N, C-alpha and C positions, 0 to 999 in steps of 0.2 A: 441402589447399588446393582440390583439385578439388571436394570436397563443398560448400564454401562458394560456389564459383562456380556449381555446379549449383542450389543452393538460391536463390542470387541471381537466376539466369536464370529459374527457375521462378516465383519471386515477381514479377519484373518482367512476365513473360508473363501471369500471372494478373491483375495490376493493369491491364494493357492491355485484356485481355478484358472485365473488369468495366466499365471506362470506356467501351469500345465498345458494350456492351450497353445501358448507360444513356444513351448518346448518341443512340440511335436511337429517338426518340419516335414513336409510331404514331398516325396520324390516326384519329379516332373511338374510340380507346382512351384515349390520353393527352391528346388535344385535339380540338376540333372547330372548324370555320370557320363564321362567321356573315357572310354577304355580303349587303349591302343596296345596291341600285342606286337612286340618287336620280333626280330629273328630269334632262333632258338637259343642263342648264346647270350642274349640280352634280356634284362628284366622288362616286364610289361609296365605300362604307365596307366595310372588311374587318376583322373582329376574329378573331384566333386566340385561342380560349379554352382554356386548359389546365385540365384537370379532375382528373387523378390525381396529378400531381406539379407542384411549383413548379420550372420549368425554369431551367437556367443561362441567364444573359443572352445569351450567344453562341448557344445553341441556339434561344432564342426569336426572336432577330434572324434567324437563318438560315431558320427555318420561316416567319416572316412574309414574308421576301423570296421564298421559293419559292412561297408562295401568291399573292403579288402577281403574279409572272410567270405563274403558271398561270391566274389569272382575267383578267389583262390580255391574254394571248395568246388566250384564248377570246373575249373581247369583240372583239379586233382581227380575228379570223377572220370576224366578221359584217359587217365593213366600217366599223365605228364606232370612234372614238377616244374613250376614257374614262379619265379620271384616277381612281386608286383610292388612298385613304388607308388604310394598314394599321397596326394596332397589336396588341399582345399583352396578354392579361388572364389572371389566375388566378381561377378560380371557386372560392371557399372553400365547402366542403360545409356548414359551420355557418351561413353567411350567403350563399346563392347570389344573392340580390337585389342584393348589393353587391360586385361583383367588384373585385379589386385590379389596377390598371394596372401592367404590367411596364415599367420604364424601361430603355432601351437604353444604349449608351455615352454618357457625358457628359450624363446626364439627358435624353436624347432619348426622346420618347414615340411617334414614328411615322415610318414611311417612306411614300413616295408613288410609285406607278407613274404615269409620264407617258405617256399613250396615244400621242401623236404620235411621240415619239422612242423609245418602247419601252425606257425607262430607269427605274431606281429611284434616287430621291434622298432626302435627309433632308427632314423637314417644314420646317425653316427655309429650305433651298434652294428648296423648292417655293413657299413664300411669296414669296421674292425673284423667282422665275420669274414668278409671277402678277403681281407689282407691275411688273416690267419690261414684260410684255406689255400690262398696262393702260396704262402710260405711252406705249407705242407707239401704241395705239389712240386715245388722247385728244389726241394732237398733231396 
């Protein structure tokens, strides 16, 4: 019975180690970030482009959110407030000119860093935020 328990414990530990190794994707090896700052009235665009592996949706979502915080905080340090729309893409080696967009939870395609509040929201919530602010300014 001890042998079975030891084999089970070893197997579980090995599976956890493998999952942990694959969960840590590395910038500039597994993915690269493309950041494009638009005019002052437009949101900036952030693409996380996965190149060596097609990531798990949760991993892609986490990395996009990390990069949004990173770039959002860098812009905020300059005294400016900028909204940033972030999405994830898989660059297929066979057809690099046509990357595949990675959908997040419930078919969500992007997250947005709102510069003034320093928060990240889903793209539909960002659109509602813009519409609400537009209505305030037109009244």
